[in-house]
N, C-alpha and C positions, 0 to 999 in steps of 0.2 A: 132106165139105168143109163148113166153117162160114164165116159172114160176121161181120165185126166192124166197127163204126163206129169209125174211128180219127181222124176229123177232119170238119169241116163248113165250109161257106163260105156267104157271103151277099153280096148286092149290092143297092143302091138306085139308082134313077134320080138323075141329078145335079140335076134341077130340083125345088126344094122350094117349095111354096106354103103360106104361113101363112094362118090364117083371115082376118086383117085385109087380106089381099091379094086376097080373092075379089071378083068384080065386084059393084058396088052393085045390079045388076039382080036379084041373088038375094034382096034384101030381108031380110038377116040380119046378125048381128054375131058377132064373136069370142066374146063372152060367152055368147050364146045357144047357139052350137055347142059350146063347151067344157063348159057346164053339163049339156047333154043327152047328149053323146056322149063327152066327154073328149078329143076330137080337137083338137089345137093346130095341126097341120100335116099335109100329105100330100105324097107324092112322085109326080111324073108323068113319063112318058116324053117326052123332048124330041126334036128333030130328030136323026136318026142313031142313036137308041137303039131297040132292040127287046128282046123277051124273050130272044132268042138272045144279044144282046150282054151282057145282064145275067147270063144263065146262064153264059156264058163267064167273066165276072169272078168269079162265085160258084164256079165249078169251079176256077179258078186259086187262089182263096182256100183252097178245100178241099185242093187238092194241096200247098199250102205246108206243111200239117201232116204230109205224108208224105215218106218217103225213096224207097224202091223197092218199094212194095207195089202189088199189083194194085188197080185202082179201077173201081167201077161208078158212073156219074153218072146221076142221075134228074132229069128235067125235070118241073116241076109244071104249068105253065100254057102253053096254046097261044098263038101270036102274036095271035090275034083277041080275046083277053080284055083286052088293054090298048088303051085309046083315048087319043089325044092330046087335051089340053084346049086 
């Protein structure tokens, strides 16, 4: 028996925080962050979202590629890795 990747899926949390929205207490700026890291925005989990809800969305996205093929779904991160800001 062989395995073949025939589709993939992904999901991001709904809440997006741009550099200029970060608290002033961090004593940094959008320009400083962008120049050193290239990061312009980040996505964070909000109320009611977990890695499980994101994994479910990603799995549904992956299944949209398929018709009636057997599927194995792999989860990458445990719930404890995401912390709410």
